[in-house]
Backbone as ProteinMPNN parsed JSONL, in Angstrom:
{"seq_chain_A": "MSEFELYFGLGKDHILDYRNGYDHILFVVALCVLYAWRDWKRVLILVTAFTIGHSITLALATLNIVSVNPDLIEFLIPLTIFITAISNLFKNEQHFSSRALWLSYGYALFFGLIHGLGFSNYLRSILGKDRSIVSQLFAFNVGLEFGQIIIVMVFLTVAFIVVDLFTVNRRDWKLVVSSLIAGMALVLIKDKIFW", "coords_chain_A": {"N_chain_A": [[-3.93, 56.273, -50.77], [-5.541, 53.666, -52.282], [-8.874, 52.18, -52.319], [-8.78, 49.469, -52.847], [-6.108, 48.913, -52.137], [-6.197, 49.39, -49.401], [-8.072, 47.481, -48.311], [-6.862, 45.127, -49.282], [-4.432, 45.305, -47.822], [-5.58, 45.088, -45.218], [-6.573, 42.397, -45.314], [-4.194, 40.914, -45.768], [-2.685, 41.628, -43.529], [-4.383, 40.785, -41.493], [-4.23, 38.005, -41.748], [-1.562, 37.467, -41.275], [-1.175, 38.234, -38.699], [0.26, 37.207, -36.067], [-0.303, 37.247, -33.393], [-3.039, 37.489, -32.977], [-4.166, 36.031, -34.98], [-3.081, 33.443, -34.975], [-4.228, 30.958, -35.139], [-5.119, 30.588, -37.733], [-2.721, 30.676, -39.062], [-1.607, 28.358, -38.009], [-3.246, 26.49, -39.237], [-2.795, 26.805, -41.916], [-0.067, 26.039, -41.942], [-0.291, 23.366, -41.135], [-1.596, 22.402, -43.344], [0.515, 22.365, -45.163], [2.599, 20.743, -44.214], [3.198, 18.273, -45.112], [4.562, 18.659, -47.587], [7.215, 19.492, -49.916], [9.603, 21.892, -51.236], [9.64, 21.255, -53.987], [7.057, 20.684, -54.488], [5.503, 22.966, -54.78], [3.366, 23.695, -56.557], [1.27, 22.086, -56.008], [0.865, 22.828, -53.331], [0.134, 25.449, -53.588], [-2.363, 25.157, -55.072], [-3.747, 23.83, -53.01], [-3.801, 25.745, -50.957], [-5.157, 27.739, -52.212], [-7.664, 26.44, -52.732], [-8.529, 26.295, -50.171], [-8.744, 29.169, -49.714], [-10.772, 29.796, -51.517], [-12.943, 28.414, -50.412], [-13.204, 29.808, -47.935], [-13.653, 32.361, -48.861], [-16.239, 32.19, -49.997], [-18.016, 31.701, -47.817], [-17.314, 33.881, -46.226], [-18.16, 36.004, -47.777], [-21.01, 35.409, -47.952], [-21.699, 35.43, -45.128], [-20.861, 38.029, -44.413], [-22.596, 39.546, -45.84], [-24.899, 38.939, -44.556], [-26.413, 36.762, -45.394], [-26.02, 34.22, -44.652], [-26.082, 32.971, -41.457], [-24.371, 31.886, -38.591], [-23.946, 30.487, -35.384], [-21.604, 32.241, -33.596], [-19.962, 31.251, -31.509], [-19.963, 28.524, -32.069], [-18.566, 28.35, -34.484], [-16.096, 29.367, -33.608], [-15.292, 27.23, -32.027], [-15.221, 25.192, -33.909], [-13.187, 25.937, -35.735], [-10.573, 25.574, -34.495], [-10.907, 22.808, -34.29], [-10.821, 21.944, -36.984], [-8.212, 22.463, -37.464], [-6.943, 20.645, -35.744], [-7.955, 18.149, -36.762], [-6.794, 18.245, -39.31], [-4.005, 18.257, -38.617], [-3.739, 15.812, -37.286], [-4.498, 14.03, -39.24], [-2.358, 14.29, -40.878], [-0.434, 12.719, -39.68], [-0.953, 10.151, -40.452], [-0.589, 10.045, -43.107], [1.266, 9.246, -46.048], [3.917, 10.993, -46.936], [5.41, 10.947, -49.24], [4.145, 9.608, -51.282], [1.752, 10.59, -53.191], [-1.237, 9.959, -54.342], [-3.463, 10.555, -57.131], [-6.069, 10.6, -56.496], [-5.909, 11.049, -53.602], [-4.755, 13.558, -53.51], [-6.872, 15.113, -54.653], [-8.745, 14.717, -52.762], [-7.611, 15.949, -50.479], [-7.622, 18.552, -51.476], [-10.427, 18.972, -51.558], [-11.008, 18.765, -48.784], [-9.603, 20.939, -47.845], [-11.04, 23.026, -49.105], [-13.587, 22.637, -47.894], [-13.017, 23.018, -45.181], [-12.237, 25.596, -45.362], [-14.626, 26.858, -45.761], [-15.68, 26.912, -43.176], [-13.737, 28.401, -41.779], [-14.031, 30.896, -43.033], [-16.418, 31.795, -42.108], [-15.607, 32.547, -39.524], [-14.021, 34.755, -40.008], [-15.971, 36.647, -40.852], [-17.249, 38.306, -38.901], [-15.257, 40.055, -38.181], [-14.595, 41.317, -40.656], [-17.154, 42.393, -41.265], [-17.378, 44.363, -39.199], [-15.464, 46.12, -40.024], [-16.441, 47.095, -42.474], [-18.845, 48.206, -41.84], [-21.836, 49.857, -42.461], [-21.854, 49.811, -45.225], [-23.079, 48.881, -48.336], [-22.233, 48.172, -50.744], [-20.083, 45.979, -51.376], [-18.561, 44.353, -52.92], [-16.11, 44.873, -54.121], [-14.506, 45.455, -51.957], [-14.601, 42.913, -50.561], [-13.301, 41.349, -52.455], [-10.717, 42.49, -52.666], [-9.913, 42.142, -49.919], [-9.927, 39.35, -49.725], [-8.021, 38.705, -51.62], [-5.786, 39.878, -50.404], [-5.713, 38.111, -48.124], [-5.103, 35.647, -49.375], [-2.563, 36.373, -50.45], [-1.106, 36.732, -48.057], [-1.328, 34.146, -47.026], [0.239, 32.835, -48.886], [2.684, 33.971, -48.325], [3.094, 32.772, -45.729], [3.242, 30.07, -46.481], [5.541, 30.143, -48.11], [7.535, 30.96, -46.24], [7.267, 28.739, -44.495], [7.882, 26.451, -46.104], [10.471, 27.062, -46.845], [11.777, 26.982, -44.325], [11.284, 24.263, -43.845], [12.767, 23.136, -45.945], [15.457, 23.869, -45.144], [15.576, 22.501, -42.724], [15.03, 19.789, -43.357], [16.286, 19.16, -45.838], [18.813, 20.475, -45.869], [19.846, 20.12, -43.207], [19.431, 17.494, -43.046], [17.3, 16.188, -41.585], [15.079, 13.544, -41.033], [12.385, 13.324, -43.141], [9.917, 12.182, -42.466], [10.041, 12.301, -39.654], [10.135, 15.024, -39.357], [7.547, 15.734, -40.228], [6.041, 14.251, -38.279], [6.759, 15.619, -35.862], [6.145, 18.407, -36.303], [3.398, 18.226, -37.056], [2.328, 16.988, -34.708], [2.908, 18.954, -32.756], [1.28, 20.976, -33.683], [-1.243, 19.771, -33.531], [-1.378, 19.461, -30.766], [-1.384, 22.134, -29.904], [-3.827, 22.89, -31.096], [-5.587, 21.411, -29.63], [-5.498, 22.663, -27.193], [-6.653, 25.128, -27.977], [-9.153, 24.226, -28.689], [-10.166, 23.204, -26.287], [-10.316, 25.724, -24.985], [-12.349, 26.929, -26.373], [-14.638, 25.571, -26.013], [-18.152, 25.571, -25.897], [-20.413, 24.586, -24.795]], "CA_chain_A": [[-4.079, 54.844, -50.835], [-6.846, 53.297, -52.932], [-9.745, 51.33, -51.473], [-8.252, 48.095, -53.006], [-4.948, 48.723, -51.357], [-6.604, 49.368, -47.983], [-8.61, 46.18, -48.011], [-5.758, 44.18, -49.498], [-3.655, 45.339, -46.605], [-6.29, 44.515, -44.093], [-6.646, 40.989, -45.462], [-2.851, 40.423, -45.607], [-2.204, 41.84, -42.156], [-5.16, 39.922, -40.705], [-3.757, 36.62, -41.755], [-0.18, 37.493, -40.719], [-1.204, 38.703, -37.273], [0.645, 36.002, -35.338], [-0.817, 37.327, -32.01], [-4.514, 37.206, -32.973], [-4.543, 35.073, -36.05], [-2.174, 32.329, -35.157], [-4.96, 29.807, -35.406], [-5.159, 30.479, -39.123], [-1.3, 30.403, -39.425], [-1.426, 26.956, -37.657], [-4.0, 25.677, -40.2], [-1.969, 26.767, -43.136], [1.146, 25.204, -41.835], [-0.788, 21.99, -41.088], [-1.823, 21.983, -44.74], [1.777, 22.381, -45.935], [3.655, 19.971, -43.561], [3.614, 17.012, -45.986], [5.112, 19.004, -48.863], [8.536, 20.159, -50.012], [9.607, 23.003, -52.259], [9.233, 20.864, -55.294], [5.573, 20.403, -54.52], [4.874, 24.238, -54.615], [2.146, 23.877, -57.3], [0.183, 21.394, -55.199], [0.561, 23.633, -52.132], [-0.626, 26.641, -54.119], [-3.732, 24.677, -55.258], [-4.281, 23.497, -51.711], [-4.023, 27.01, -50.158], [-6.23, 28.428, -53.028], [-8.904, 25.741, -52.443], [-8.894, 26.874, -48.78], [-9.216, 30.548, -49.858], [-12.067, 29.755, -52.226], [-13.926, 28.118, -49.401], [-13.498, 30.841, -46.946], [-14.199, 33.514, -49.589], [-17.618, 32.044, -50.242], [-18.759, 31.879, -46.604], [-17.064, 35.214, -45.839], [-19.148, 36.865, -48.499], [-22.369, 35.111, -47.442], [-21.887, 35.797, -43.765], [-20.665, 39.472, -44.31], [-23.805, 40.134, -46.349], [-26.012, 38.475, -43.744], [-27.197, 35.76, -46.082], [-25.841, 33.063, -43.776], [-25.702, 33.245, -40.067], [-24.144, 30.726, -37.804], [-23.545, 30.841, -34.056], [-20.047, 32.525, -33.559], [-19.294, 30.352, -30.599], [-19.844, 27.208, -32.769], [-17.5, 28.606, -35.401], [-14.868, 29.53, -32.868], [-14.943, 25.928, -31.679], [-14.957, 24.408, -35.139], [-11.92, 26.323, -36.375], [-9.425, 24.719, -33.948], [-11.127, 21.417, -34.507], [-10.325, 21.748, -38.36], [-6.737, 22.484, -37.316], [-6.664, 19.364, -35.102], [-8.205, 17.066, -37.746], [-5.737, 18.337, -40.377], [-2.734, 17.829, -38.122], [-3.779, 14.338, -36.934], [-4.543, 13.224, -40.449], [-0.951, 14.202, -41.443], [0.323, 11.708, -38.999], [-1.26, 8.898, -41.105], [-0.409, 10.149, -44.587], [2.626, 9.05, -46.568], [4.285, 12.348, -47.559], [6.173, 10.664, -50.356], [3.333, 9.059, -52.327], [0.474, 11.192, -53.371], [-2.147, 9.456, -55.524], [-4.287, 11.622, -57.74], [-7.319, 10.579, -55.53], [-5.566, 11.577, -52.314], [-4.613, 14.974, -53.754], [-8.123, 15.724, -54.815], [-9.411, 14.612, -51.4], [-6.956, 16.985, -49.76], [-8.194, 19.873, -51.97], [-11.801, 18.987, -51.062], [-11.01, 19.03, -47.362], [-9.169, 22.33, -47.734], [-12.18, 23.864, -49.485], [-14.647, 22.511, -46.897], [-12.556, 23.647, -43.961], [-12.195, 26.987, -45.652], [-15.992, 27.396, -45.516], [-15.784, 27.095, -41.756], [-12.883, 29.551, -41.41], [-14.577, 32.095, -43.619], [-17.52, 32.289, -41.148], [-14.944, 33.15, -38.493], [-13.618, 36.105, -40.49], [-16.995, 37.559, -41.163], [-17.505, 39.425, -37.92], [-14.111, 41.073, -38.33], [-14.806, 42.155, -41.89], [-18.399, 43.176, -41.108], [-17.108, 45.494, -38.296], [-14.732, 47.101, -40.741], [-17.237, 47.611, -43.554], [-19.938, 49.031, -41.337], [-23.145, 49.842, -43.186], [-21.599, 49.93, -46.605], [-23.75, 47.713, -48.997], [-21.529, 47.781, -52.031], [-18.862, 45.466, -50.73], [-17.901, 43.347, -53.739], [-14.692, 45.208, -54.423], [-13.762, 45.308, -50.7], [-14.472, 41.512, -50.349], [-12.351, 40.825, -53.402], [-9.395, 43.031, -52.221], [-9.599, 41.451, -48.659], [-9.583, 37.887, -50.014], [-6.665, 38.659, -52.32], [-4.802, 40.041, -49.366], [-5.604, 36.909, -47.34], [-4.361, 34.71, -50.247], [-1.171, 36.746, -50.497], [-0.638, 36.438, -46.711], [-1.195, 32.714, -46.946], [1.43, 32.436, -49.721], [3.902, 34.298, -47.523], [3.226, 31.777, -44.688], [3.695, 28.888, -47.16], [6.905, 30.243, -48.54], [8.446, 30.813, -45.071], [7.353, 27.301, -43.881], [8.568, 25.544, -46.982], [11.898, 27.403, -46.638], [12.227, 26.327, -43.036], [11.272, 22.741, -44.017], [13.95, 22.806, -46.834], [16.659, 24.038, -44.331], [15.704, 21.383, -41.738], [15.051, 18.481, -43.943], [17.222, 19.005, -46.979], [20.19, 20.943, -45.57], [20.303, 19.498, -42.055], [19.066, 16.162, -43.256], [16.414, 15.609, -40.678], [14.23, 12.677, -41.719], [11.069, 14.033, -43.571], [8.882, 11.593, -41.692], [10.226, 12.824, -38.319], [9.694, 16.395, -39.422], [6.139, 15.677, -40.312], [5.492, 13.911, -37.047], [7.025, 16.616, -34.817], [5.3, 19.592, -36.565], [1.884, 17.882, -36.981], [2.011, 16.74, -33.364], [2.892, 20.275, -32.098], [0.059, 21.724, -34.185], [-2.401, 19.062, -32.93], [-1.437, 19.754, -29.266], [-1.888, 23.527, -29.776], [-5.177, 22.906, -31.454], [-6.337, 20.79, -28.527], [-5.613, 23.729, -26.131], [-7.691, 26.044, -28.477], [-10.475, 23.562, -28.638], [-10.588, 23.327, -24.795], [-10.686, 27.151, -24.61], [-13.482, 27.376, -27.161], [-15.87, 24.731, -25.711], [-19.188, 26.553, -25.605], [-21.628, 23.937, -24.189]], "C_chain_A": [[-5.532, 54.564, -51.388], [-7.586, 52.375, -51.99], [-9.177, 49.835, -51.61], [-7.07, 47.881, -52.096], [-5.224, 48.56, -49.791], [-7.103, 48.016, -47.561], [-7.65, 44.953, -48.292], [-4.823, 44.048, -48.257], [-4.27, 44.739, -45.414], [-6.307, 42.981, -44.11], [-5.256, 40.385, -45.157], [-2.416, 40.477, -44.188], [-3.058, 40.996, -41.186], [-4.582, 38.46, -40.609], [-2.305, 36.484, -41.232], [-0.014, 37.91, -39.325], [-0.997, 37.464, -36.423], [0.038, 36.029, -33.878], [-2.34, 36.932, -31.96], [-4.959, 36.236, -33.945], [-3.664, 33.825, -36.187], [-2.886, 31.01, -35.49], [-5.034, 29.536, -36.972], [-3.713, 30.097, -39.62], [-1.086, 28.841, -39.142], [-2.103, 26.093, -38.681], [-3.173, 25.672, -41.513], [-0.776, 25.978, -43.126], [0.809, 23.796, -41.781], [-1.095, 21.564, -42.494], [-0.629, 21.724, -45.494], [2.792, 21.342, -45.422], [4.06, 18.771, -44.344], [4.392, 17.377, -47.203], [6.493, 19.579, -48.766], [8.493, 21.227, -51.076], [9.156, 22.55, -53.627], [7.784, 20.695, -55.529], [4.811, 21.748, -54.512], [3.629, 24.377, -55.391], [1.014, 23.194, -56.584], [-0.111, 22.224, -53.948], [-0.23, 24.838, -52.526], [-2.082, 26.312, -54.396], [-4.417, 24.41, -53.958], [-4.701, 24.831, -50.981], [-5.207, 27.791, -50.941], [-7.583, 27.826, -52.865], [-9.452, 26.286, -51.085], [-9.481, 28.272, -48.942], [-10.579, 30.596, -50.576], [-13.224, 29.432, -51.226], [-14.263, 29.136, -48.489], [-13.952, 32.177, -47.548], [-15.711, 33.402, -49.797], [-18.402, 32.306, -48.955], [-18.479, 33.307, -45.981], [-18.024, 36.163, -46.459], [-20.543, 36.66, -48.06], [-22.642, 35.62, -46.064], [-21.777, 37.386, -43.671], [-21.971, 40.126, -44.833], [-25.074, 39.652, -45.691], [-26.893, 37.439, -44.481], [-27.143, 34.5, -45.345], [-25.493, 33.507, -42.382], [-25.538, 31.96, -39.187], [-23.642, 31.169, -36.459], [-22.027, 30.998, -34.004], [-19.329, 31.597, -32.683], [-19.062, 29.026, -31.191], [-18.606, 27.343, -33.702], [-16.192, 28.636, -34.756], [-14.349, 28.261, -32.261], [-14.515, 25.15, -32.818], [-13.599, 24.763, -35.809], [-10.717, 25.634, -35.854], [-9.683, 23.244, -34.195], [-10.642, 21.112, -35.938], [-8.777, 21.644, -38.261], [-6.215, 21.073, -36.809], [-6.814, 18.171, -36.065], [-7.159, 17.081, -38.852], [-4.427, 17.762, -39.832], [-2.714, 16.34, -37.855], [-3.783, 13.534, -38.203], [-3.196, 13.201, -41.094], [-0.175, 13.1, -40.977], [0.111, 10.332, -39.782], [-1.076, 8.886, -42.657], [1.053, 9.937, -44.944], [2.976, 10.258, -47.418], [4.98, 12.127, -48.871], [5.396, 10.055, -51.549], [2.041, 9.655, -52.301], [-0.218, 10.73, -54.57], [-2.951, 10.667, -55.96], [-5.521, 11.767, -56.889], [-7.028, 11.217, -54.247], [-5.408, 13.058, -52.426], [-5.969, 15.662, -53.872], [-8.971, 15.727, -53.497], [-8.89, 15.724, -50.553], [-7.522, 18.329, -50.146], [-9.643, 20.01, -51.515], [-11.875, 19.365, -49.573], [-10.636, 20.503, -47.08], [-10.247, 23.315, -47.974], [-13.237, 23.869, -48.415], [-14.217, 23.224, -45.525], [-12.479, 25.183, -44.156], [-13.534, 27.642, -45.446], [-16.172, 27.689, -44.069], [-14.969, 28.332, -41.334], [-13.4, 30.858, -41.898], [-15.628, 32.684, -42.717], [-16.841, 32.928, -39.955], [-14.445, 34.542, -38.814], [-14.732, 37.205, -40.64], [-17.312, 38.656, -40.168], [-16.466, 40.478, -37.971], [-14.36, 41.892, -39.491], [-16.153, 42.961, -41.81], [-18.176, 44.417, -40.211], [-16.312, 46.565, -39.132], [-15.572, 47.833, -41.816], [-18.359, 48.392, -43.1], [-21.196, 48.805, -42.115], [-23.024, 49.787, -44.67], [-22.236, 48.672, -47.25], [-23.058, 47.304, -50.229], [-20.164, 47.331, -51.662], [-18.164, 44.51, -51.659], [-16.399, 43.631, -53.922], [-13.889, 45.045, -53.166], [-13.574, 43.882, -50.38], [-13.308, 40.931, -51.176], [-10.91, 41.24, -52.929], [-8.976, 42.282, -50.858], [-9.213, 40.07, -48.927], [-8.253, 37.729, -50.811], [-5.612, 38.955, -51.364], [-4.65, 38.865, -48.474], [-4.763, 35.798, -48.1], [-2.847, 35.101, -50.253], [-0.468, 36.535, -49.172], [-0.381, 34.971, -46.563], [0.071, 32.26, -47.659], [2.721, 32.816, -49.019], [4.161, 33.169, -46.451], [3.825, 30.438, -45.344], [5.146, 29.001, -47.508], [7.877, 30.227, -47.283], [8.537, 29.416, -44.543], [8.11, 26.391, -44.757], [10.082, 25.801, -47.029], [12.418, 26.76, -45.38], [12.31, 24.854, -43.216], [12.503, 22.329, -44.847], [15.244, 22.851, -45.956], [16.723, 22.809, -43.392], [15.875, 20.049, -42.378], [16.099, 18.217, -45.009], [18.674, 19.391, -46.617], [20.728, 20.225, -44.304], [19.992, 18.022, -41.99], [18.207, 15.443, -42.17], [15.432, 14.791, -41.523], [12.867, 13.418, -41.94], [9.94, 13.524, -42.706], [8.91, 12.146, -40.194], [9.766, 14.271, -38.335], [8.247, 16.499, -39.444], [5.52, 15.326, -39.022], [5.56, 14.953, -35.972], [6.163, 17.828, -35.132], [3.872, 19.261, -36.426], [1.448, 17.624, -35.504], [1.94, 18.035, -32.52], [1.623, 21.009, -32.416], [-1.135, 21.073, -33.535], [-2.453, 19.4, -31.397], [-1.925, 21.173, -29.062], [-3.359, 23.649, -30.086], [-6.074, 22.396, -30.317], [-6.538, 21.903, -27.423], [-6.662, 24.776, -26.594], [-9.002, 25.471, -28.371], [-11.005, 23.609, -27.202], [-11.012, 24.673, -24.43], [-11.942, 27.629, -25.264], [-14.725, 26.565, -27.004], [-16.998, 25.723, -25.25], [-20.469, 25.878, -24.994], [-21.432, 23.677, -22.798]], "O_chain_A": [[-6.527, 55.164, -50.981], [-7.036, 51.861, -51.016], [-9.117, 49.088, -50.633], [-6.974, 46.881, -51.385], [-4.613, 47.775, -49.066], [-6.63, 47.452, -46.574], [-7.68, 43.934, -47.603], [-4.493, 42.974, -47.754], [-3.64, 43.988, -44.67], [-6.091, 42.337, -43.084], [-5.158, 39.443, -44.371], [-1.847, 39.519, -43.665], [-2.543, 40.534, -40.168], [-4.49, 37.848, -39.545], [-1.923, 35.402, -40.786], [1.094, 37.954, -38.789], [-1.949, 36.755, -36.096], [-0.106, 34.987, -33.238], [-2.815, 36.203, -31.089], [-6.027, 35.643, -33.793], [-3.503, 33.241, -37.258], [-2.288, 30.08, -36.031], [-5.009, 28.387, -37.414], [-3.572, 29.266, -40.517], [-0.469, 28.14, -39.944], [-1.582, 25.021, -38.99], [-2.918, 24.621, -42.101], [-0.433, 25.31, -44.101], [1.559, 22.999, -42.344], [-0.857, 20.401, -42.818], [-0.672, 20.922, -46.427], [3.768, 21.07, -46.122], [5.194, 18.306, -44.227], [4.886, 16.462, -47.862], [6.914, 20.082, -47.724], [7.472, 21.437, -51.732], [8.44, 23.248, -54.344], [7.336, 20.574, -56.669], [3.604, 21.742, -54.271], [2.788, 25.159, -54.947], [-0.106, 23.704, -56.569], [-1.272, 22.305, -53.547], [-1.185, 25.206, -51.842], [-2.966, 27.079, -54.013], [-5.593, 24.744, -53.813], [-5.817, 24.96, -50.478], [-6.088, 28.389, -50.323], [-8.579, 28.548, -52.85], [-10.615, 26.655, -50.927], [-10.551, 28.569, -48.41], [-11.435, 31.404, -50.214], [-14.278, 30.067, -51.212], [-15.438, 29.386, -48.223], [-14.547, 33.011, -46.866], [-16.403, 34.42, -49.775], [-19.371, 33.065, -48.986], [-19.341, 33.848, -45.288], [-18.625, 37.008, -45.797], [-21.244, 37.639, -47.804], [-23.705, 36.191, -45.82], [-22.537, 37.993, -42.917], [-22.393, 41.156, -44.307], [-26.179, 39.902, -46.174], [-28.069, 37.309, -44.139], [-28.106, 33.734, -45.371], [-24.642, 34.38, -42.207], [-26.43, 31.118, -39.082], [-22.943, 32.181, -36.394], [-21.268, 30.077, -34.307], [-18.222, 31.163, -33.0], [-18.052, 28.399, -30.876], [-17.713, 26.496, -33.669], [-15.24, 28.026, -35.243], [-13.154, 28.144, -31.988], [-13.496, 24.465, -32.731], [-12.964, 23.886, -36.394], [-9.896, 25.144, -36.63], [-8.722, 22.483, -34.303], [-10.062, 20.039, -36.11], [-8.157, 20.812, -38.923], [-5.276, 20.468, -37.327], [-5.935, 17.316, -36.168], [-6.693, 16.024, -39.278], [-3.805, 16.907, -40.461], [-1.732, 15.675, -38.184], [-3.158, 12.475, -38.271], [-2.862, 12.241, -41.788], [0.657, 12.549, -41.698], [0.986, 9.469, -39.72], [-1.353, 7.913, -43.358], [1.955, 10.388, -44.238], [2.394, 10.494, -48.477], [5.137, 13.102, -49.605], [5.908, 9.992, -52.666], [1.224, 9.288, -51.456], [0.154, 11.059, -55.696], [-3.086, 11.654, -55.238], [-5.973, 12.872, -56.59], [-7.901, 11.945, -53.774], [-5.866, 13.786, -51.546], [-6.186, 16.698, -53.244], [-9.768, 16.626, -53.226], [-9.694, 16.419, -49.932], [-7.862, 19.148, -49.292], [-10.043, 21.103, -51.116], [-12.703, 20.181, -49.168], [-11.228, 21.187, -46.246], [-10.417, 24.289, -47.241], [-13.748, 24.924, -48.042], [-15.009, 23.91, -44.878], [-12.641, 25.947, -43.205], [-13.623, 28.796, -45.026], [-16.803, 28.697, -43.751], [-15.47, 29.197, -40.616], [-13.221, 31.87, -41.22], [-15.732, 33.902, -42.567], [-17.448, 33.825, -39.37], [-14.456, 35.418, -37.949], [-14.499, 38.412, -40.572], [-17.607, 39.791, -40.544], [-16.754, 41.666, -37.823], [-14.35, 43.117, -39.371], [-16.213, 44.102, -42.268], [-18.779, 45.455, -40.486], [-16.498, 47.766, -38.935], [-15.418, 49.036, -42.024], [-18.859, 49.216, -43.866], [-21.571, 47.666, -42.393], [-24.051, 49.719, -45.346], [-21.993, 47.552, -46.803], [-23.263, 46.197, -50.727], [-19.209, 48.106, -51.621], [-17.208, 43.871, -51.219], [-15.561, 42.73, -53.877], [-12.752, 44.576, -53.209], [-12.476, 43.54, -49.94], [-12.479, 40.162, -50.691], [-10.023, 40.393, -52.822], [-7.827, 41.863, -50.712], [-8.206, 39.617, -48.383], [-7.512, 36.757, -50.665], [-4.552, 38.336, -51.457], [-3.523, 38.594, -48.059], [-3.881, 35.15, -47.537], [-1.98, 34.244, -50.08], [0.709, 36.175, -49.178], [0.658, 34.569, -46.039], [0.852, 31.452, -47.157], [3.72, 32.101, -49.093], [5.285, 32.692, -46.301], [4.75, 29.82, -44.817], [5.923, 28.082, -47.246], [8.904, 29.548, -47.306], [9.606, 28.917, -44.19], [8.921, 25.607, -44.265], [10.871, 24.877, -47.227], [13.427, 26.056, -45.411], [13.284, 24.23, -42.797], [13.185, 21.352, -44.539], [16.048, 21.923, -46.04], [17.764, 22.163, -43.272], [16.746, 19.265, -42.003], [16.713, 17.151, -45.047], [19.625, 18.717, -47.012], [21.874, 19.776, -44.282], [20.262, 17.371, -40.981], [18.388, 14.256, -41.899], [14.992, 15.242, -42.581], [12.316, 14.035, -41.029], [9.098, 14.299, -42.254], [7.857, 12.405, -39.61], [9.073, 14.705, -37.415], [7.704, 17.323, -38.708], [4.558, 15.981, -38.622], [4.591, 15.181, -35.248], [5.457, 18.265, -34.224], [3.158, 19.969, -35.716], [0.343, 17.996, -35.109], [1.046, 18.198, -31.689], [0.975, 21.587, -31.544], [-1.992, 21.788, -33.016], [-3.541, 19.595, -30.854], [-2.755, 21.434, -28.191], [-4.074, 24.411, -29.436], [-7.173, 22.902, -30.095], [-7.612, 22.026, -26.833], [-7.454, 25.264, -25.788], [-9.942, 26.167, -27.986], [-12.144, 24.005, -26.953], [-11.955, 24.837, -23.656], [-12.558, 28.596, -24.816], [-15.725, 26.768, -27.692], [-16.807, 26.559, -24.367], [-21.463, 26.553, -24.725], [-22.325, 23.147, -22.138]]}, "name": "protein", "num_of_chains": 1, "seq": "MSEFELYFGLGKDHILDYRNGYDHILFVVALCVLYAWRDWKRVLILVTAFTIGHSITLALATLNIVSVNPDLIEFLIPLTIFITAISNLFKNEQHFSSRALWLSYGYALFFGLIHGLGFSNYLRSILGKDRSIVSQLFAFNVGLEFGQIIIVMVFLTVAFIVVDLFTVNRRDWKLVVSSLIAGMALVLIKDKIFW"}
């Protein structure tokens, strides 16, 4: 197994770890809940914006260029999930203006910066003392992106089945899923309060 395959697998497995990484899965689902299969390009841009954000801070934190209190980050991650889920409740999923889309991409990028800081301790522990980490970081991030795309595909498929095949109202679907995610995020926030 090549080094790229190793770190790609670690990134993919880390994002798909529903026991330890479910907060990240919740965030990706919260990003997608407004969209349908026909919107796959928008969702891909949204998820990629998030990946770019967390890739930046993941690299900076792993290289010890940026250091942020881990307890603060562990609190902010579920807060980003909560904000995303609650904001979904007030968005019209059928009318996306160009400005609203770009704003969503900006939020995904910004929240990705926060999530990337959360991954840095994990990646730093894997890399150890190795100083030449560019290829490992790249492979890890590609694996994360691949894992996120799997989550998106699974969620959009479930949404298609529920909304399009079983004809559940899209607005009701958005309200139920976003509310569930917001509730789970509140529990995570309560558990991560550090002051």
